[in-house]
C-alpha positions in Angstrom: 157.0 67.5 82.9 160.6 67.1 84.0 161.8 68.2 80.6 159.3 71.1 80.6 160.6 72.2 84.0 164.1 72.2 82.8 163.1 74.3 79.8 161.3 76.8 82.0 164.4 77.1 84.3 166.5 77.8 81.3 164.0 80.6 80.5 164.7 82.1 84.0 161.7 80.8 86.0 162.4 79.0 89.3 160.5 75.8 88.8 160.1 72.7 91.0 159.3 69.3 89.5 157.4 66.7 91.5 156.3 63.2 90.5 152.8 62.1 91.6 151.6 58.5 92.0 147.9 58.7 91.3 144.9 61.1 91.7 143.6 58.6 94.2 146.4 59.5 96.7 145.7 63.2 96.7 141.9 62.7 96.7 142.1 60.5 99.9 144.8 62.6 101.5 144.4 63.9 105.1 146.8 66.7 104.1 150.0 65.1 105.6 151.6 61.7 105.5 149.4 59.6 107.9 151.3 59.1 111.1 151.1 55.3 111.0 152.5 55.2 107.5 155.1 57.8 108.3 156.3 55.7 111.2 156.7 52.7 108.9 158.6 54.9 106.4 161.0 56.1 109.0 161.5 52.7 110.5 162.3 50.9 107.3 163.6 53.7 105.0 161.2 52.9 102.1 162.4 55.7 99.9 163.7 53.4 97.1 160.3 51.7 96.8 158.4 54.8 95.7 159.8 54.8 92.1 161.6 58.1 92.4 158.6 59.6 94.0 158.5 61.2 97.5 156.0 59.8 99.9 155.0 63.3 101.0 153.9 64.3 97.5 151.4 61.5 97.4 149.5 63.4 100.1 150.7 67.0 99.7 151.7 68.3 96.3 152.6 71.7 97.8 153.3 72.2 101.5 153.3 75.1 103.9 157.1 75.2 103.8 157.1 75.7 100.0 157.2 79.1 98.4 153.6 80.0 97.3 153.5 79.0 93.6 152.8 81.6 90.9 151.5 78.8 88.7 150.8 75.1 88.9 151.3 73.0 85.8 150.1 69.4 85.6 150.0 66.8 82.9 147.8 63.7 82.7 150.4 61.7 84.5 150.3 57.9 84.5 149.5 56.0 87.6 151.6 53.7 89.7 150.4 50.2 90.5 149.5 48.6 92.8 147.8 51.1 95.0 146.9 50.3 98.6 144.1 51.7 100.9 144.3 51.8 104.6 141.2 50.0 105.6 140.4 52.0 108.8 141.6 55.5 107.7 140.7 55.2 104.0 143.9 56.9 102.7 145.4 55.5 99.5 149.1 55.3 98.7 151.6 53.6 96.5 154.6 51.6 97.5 156.3 48.8 95.5 155.4 45.5 97.1 159.0 44.4 96.5 159.7 46.2 99.8 158.0 43.3 101.6 160.9 41.0 100.7 163.4 43.3 102.4 161.1 44.2 105.4 158.8 41.3 106.4 157.6 43.3 109.4 156.3 46.0 106.9 154.6 43.2 104.9 152.8 42.1 108.1 151.6 45.6 108.8 150.5 46.1 105.2 148.5 42.8 105.1 146.9 43.5 108.5 145.9 47.1 107.8 145.6 47.6 104.0 143.8 46.4 100.9 144.5 46.8 97.2 142.9 49.5 95.1 142.3 48.7 91.4 142.7 52.0 89.4 140.5 51.2 86.5 141.7 53.1 83.4 138.1 54.2 82.3 137.7 56.1 85.6 141.0 58.0 85.3 139.6 61.3 84.0 136.9 61.3 86.7 139.4 60.9 89.6 141.7 63.4 87.9 138.9 65.9 87.8 138.2 65.3 91.5 141.9 65.9 92.2 141.8 69.2 90.3 138.8 70.2 92.5 140.7 69.4 95.6 143.7 71.2 94.4 141.6 74.3 93.5 140.1 74.2 97.0 143.5 74.1 98.7 145.0 76.8 96.4 142.0 78.9 95.4 143.9 81.8 93.8 146.8 80.0 92.0 146.3 79.6 88.2 146.4 75.9 87.1 147.5 74.7 83.7 146.7 71.1 82.6 148.7 69.9 79.7 146.8 67.2 77.7 148.4 64.2 76.1 149.1 63.6 72.4 146.2 61.9 70.6 146.8 58.6 68.8 146.2 59.6 65.2 146.6 56.9 62.6 149.6 58.6 61.0 151.5 58.1 64.4 151.8 54.4 63.8 152.6 51.7 64.4 150.1 51.5 67.3 150.9 54.7 69.2 151.8 54.0 72.9 151.1 55.9 76.0 152.4 55.3 79.5 148.9 56.2 80.8 146.9 53.0 80.8 143.8 53.3 78.7 144.7 56.5 76.9 144.6 54.6 73.6 140.8 54.6 74.1 140.3 57.7 76.3 141.9 60.1 73.8 139.0 60.0 71.4 136.6 61.6 73.8 139.0 63.3 76.2 139.4 66.6 74.3 135.9 68.0 75.0 135.9 66.7 78.6 139.2 68.5 79.3 137.9 71.7 77.8 134.8 71.5 80.0 137.1 71.7 83.1 138.0 75.3 82.1 134.4 76.4 82.7 133.9 74.2 85.7 137.0 75.3 87.6 138.0 78.9 88.1 141.4 80.0 86.7 142.1 76.6 85.0 143.5 76.5 81.5 144.1 73.4 79.3 147.0 73.3 76.8 146.1 71.1 73.9 149.3 69.1 73.2 147.9 68.1 69.7 148.0 71.8 68.7 151.5 72.3 70.1 152.8 69.3 68.1 150.8 70.5 65.0 152.7 73.8 65.2 156.0 71.9 65.3 155.0 69.6 62.5 153.8 72.5 60.3 156.8 74.7 61.2 159.3 75.9 58.6 161.8 73.2 57.7 160.1 70.5 59.8 160.1 67.0 58.5 156.5 65.8 58.3 157.2 62.2 59.3 156.3 60.9 62.7 159.7 59.1 62.9 161.5 62.4 62.8 159.8 63.5 66.0 159.1 60.2 67.8 161.7 57.6 66.6 161.4 55.3 69.7 159.6 52.0 69.4 158.5 49.6 72.2 158.3 45.9 71.4 156.5 42.9 72.8 157.7 39.4 71.6 155.7 36.2 71.5 157.9 33.1 72.0 157.4 29.4 71.9 160.2 26.9 72.7 162.8 29.7 72.8 161.8 30.7 69.3 160.2 34.1 68.4 156.8 33.6 66.8 155.4 37.1 67.0 156.5 40.8 67.3 154.3 43.7 68.2 155.6 47.3 67.8 154.2 50.4 69.4 155.5 54.0 68.9 156.4 56.0 72.0 154.7 59.3 71.3 155.6 60.8 74.7 159.3 61.7 74.2 159.3 64.5 71.7 162.4 66.7 72.3 161.2 69.6 70.3 158.0 69.9 72.4 159.5 71.3 75.6 160.9 74.6 74.5 157.6 75.4 72.6 155.6 74.5 75.7 157.9 76.6 77.8 157.2 79.6 75.5 153.5 79.1 75.8 153.7 79.1 79.6 156.0 82.1 79.5 153.4 84.0 77.5 150.6 82.8 79.9 152.5 84.2 82.9 152.9 87.5 81.1 149.5 87.8 79.5 147.2 85.4 81.3 146.1 83.4 78.3 147.1 80.6 75.9 146.8 81.4 72.2 147.4 79.2 69.2 148.7 80.3 65.7 147.2 79.3 62.4 150.0 76.6 62.1 148.9 75.1 65.4 145.9 73.2 63.9 145.9 69.5 63.4 146.8 68.7 59.8 144.6 66.4 57.7 147.5 64.0 57.1 147.4 62.8 60.7 144.1 61.0 59.9 145.8 59.0 57.1 147.4 55.6 57.7 151.0 55.4 58.8 153.5 54.7 56.0 156.7 52.8 57.0 160.0 54.3 55.8 163.1 52.5 54.5 166.6 53.8 54.0 169.5 52.6 51.8 172.4 51.2 53.6 174.7 54.1 53.1 172.2 56.4 54.7 171.6 54.1 57.6 175.4 54.2 58.3 175.3 58.0 58.3 172.4 58.1 60.7 174.0 55.5 63.0 177.3 57.4 63.0 175.7 60.9 63.5 175.8 60.8 67.3 172.2 62.0 67.2 169.9 60.1 69.5 166.9 60.5 67.2 168.7 59.6 64.0 170.2 56.5 65.5 166.9 55.3 66.9 165.2 56.1 63.6 167.8 53.9 61.8 167.4 51.1 64.3 163.6 51.3 64.0 163.9 50.8 60.2 165.7 47.5 60.8 162.4 46.0 61.9 160.8 46.8 58.6 163.1 44.4 56.8 163.4 41.5 59.2 164.6 39.2 56.4 168.0 40.9 56.5 170.4 41.2 59.4 171.7 44.8 59.9 173.7 44.1 63.0 177.0 44.7 61.2 176.0 48.3 60.7 175.6 48.7 64.5 179.0 47.2 65.1 180.7 49.5 62.6 179.3 52.6 64.3 179.4 51.4 67.9 181.4 54.3 69.2 178.8 56.8 68.0 175.7 55.1 69.5 174.1 57.5 72.1 173.4 56.3 75.6 169.6 56.0 75.7 167.3 53.4 77.3 164.8 53.6 74.6 167.3 52.9 71.8 168.9 50.2 74.0 165.5 48.5 74.3 165.2 48.5 70.5 168.7 47.1 70.0 168.1 44.4 72.7 164.9 43.3 70.9 166.7 43.2 67.5 169.4 41.0 69.1 166.7 38.5 70.0 165.6 38.3 66.4 169.1 38.3 65.0 171.5 37.0 67.7 174.6 37.9 65.8 177.8 37.5 67.8 179.2 40.6 66.1 176.9 42.6 68.4 179.3 41.6 71.3 181.7 44.1 69.9 179.0 46.8 70.0 178.3 45.9 73.6 182.0 46.3 74.6 182.3 49.7 73.0 178.9 51.0 74.1 179.6 49.9 77.7 182.4 52.5 77.8 180.0 55.1 76.5 177.5 54.2 79.2 180.1 54.4 82.0 181.1 57.9 80.8 177.5 59.1 80.8 176.8 60.1 84.4 174.1 62.8 83.9 171.3 60.5 85.1 173.0 59.2 88.2 174.5 55.9 89.3 171.3 53.9 89.5 170.5 54.7 85.8 174.1 53.8 84.8 174.0 50.4 86.6 170.6 49.5 85.2 171.9 50.4 81.7 175.1 48.4 82.1 173.0 45.4 83.3 171.0 45.5 80.1 174.1 45.6 78.0 175.4 42.6 79.8 172.1 40.8 79.0 172.5 41.5 75.3 176.2 40.4 75.3 175.4 37.2 77.1 172.6 36.3 74.7 174.4 37.0 71.5 177.5 35.2 72.8 175.7 32.0 73.5 
C-alpha cells in the first residue's frame, strides 16, 4: 500500500499512508489511545517498538484532525505479533516485547495489567470483516476499497509466500467471501488483485514467467552440526513493481466514475493452474543480468543459482559486484547462497556492495545500518 500511495501521489492525488497492526486493535478501540497506555507511551517513548507503526493508528485510523478522506483504500494487511489485551478495559494493542528489556517498569505494568491475544490465522477474515463494519459505522459516507491479495496458483512456485499468516490456505475460499462484503456493506468495492496481475501478465510484450514479475525468494535452512541438510524456498509474490501504477489507474478511474471495471485481458489465464517450471540461464546471460543494474534481473539471476546447487556461481557475483542493486530481498538470497557455498571471493563482493549500501539513503539510516550489519555477517562467515 505504500507503493500504491506513492503511485497515486504521482498521479496528483494527495494520499496518506498508514500502517495498521491488526483488525483486533481497531475492533477493540475506544476511539482514542487509552489514557493508561498513552501515559506509558509518553513516559518511556515506545515509538521504536511499534515496528514503524504509530500507536494512535492502532485505535484511530482517521482522526478528527485529519482532512475528511474522499476514499479509503485498505489491503488485507498482515498482523503483528504478539498482541496484548488490557484485562480490565479489554482494548487490544501491539508493542514489541523487546521494550521490556529497556524499560523494566513498563514490563511490570504490562504483566500486571495485560494478557496475550493469539490471532489465529483462520479467524483473520472474520475479524477483518468486523473491522470494515466498524470503519463503515465511523465513516458512513466515505467509499471504501479493499484490495485483495494475490492467490497462490501452482505456476507461482516454488511454494508462493505471503506475509499474511495462513493466506496459503485462506486464498482458496477467500474470493467469494470478499465479494460478499460488497453486498453486505454499503459503498464498499473489492479490487481483485488476481485480475490486475492477469492484465499485466497478458499485456503486450509481457514475459509470461513468474520470475519476471516476482524474482525474490525466501529461504529456510535446516542444519545439523553446522552443516546444511535441507533448503526450502518460497516465492515472495507480494512485491510486484508493475502492479502499483496499474492499481493507481484503477483507483483513478473509480474516483472519476465510481466503479471498477476489468478488461478482457484481466482474466486469470489457464497456465496459472499448471505446475511451476524452473528456469536456467547460460553463464554469459547470467553475467548480463547481474551487471544490468536492474533489481529484478539481478534477483532472478541469483534465484537461478539455487536450481544448480552442484555448481558454485559466487565468482559471477564478485565480477559484477559494483552493479548489484541495494535490496534486502536480494541480499537475503545472497546471504543464503553464501551459507551453501561459503566462497571467500564473496568477501570482495561485500566490500564493494558496502559502498553501494552507504550511498543508498532513500530508506533512511535505520534501513542502511541494518543492511550494513547483514553484509558484515556475510563477510564474516565467508572469511572464516
